[in-house]
C-alpha positions, 0 to 999 in steps of 0.5 A: 073780297067783295064779300067780307066789304058787304056782308049778306044781311047787311044791306037791303040789296047788293047785287055784283056782275061780272060780266066780261067784256065789262061793256054797255051792252053786257052790263045791260043783258046781265040785268035784263036776264036778272031782271026777268029771273027774279022778282023785287022780292027775292033780291031781298037781304040778299047778295046777288051774283050775275055772270055770263052764266049763272045766277046765284042769290045768297040769303041772308040767315033768317033768326027768329 
């Protein structure tokens, strides 16, 4: 459902956190992993999904 609301390429970047339990500590840990994993330029025009196990990046298709 979230993918339809924020299609890849329609925003500069979107980060979706899928952590459970949703505590401040879990949220901070997920964001720290993301910041260690990717540089800001890697996330442009992307949908980033961060869960407890992995980080997925879906980039917009480039045309032209």
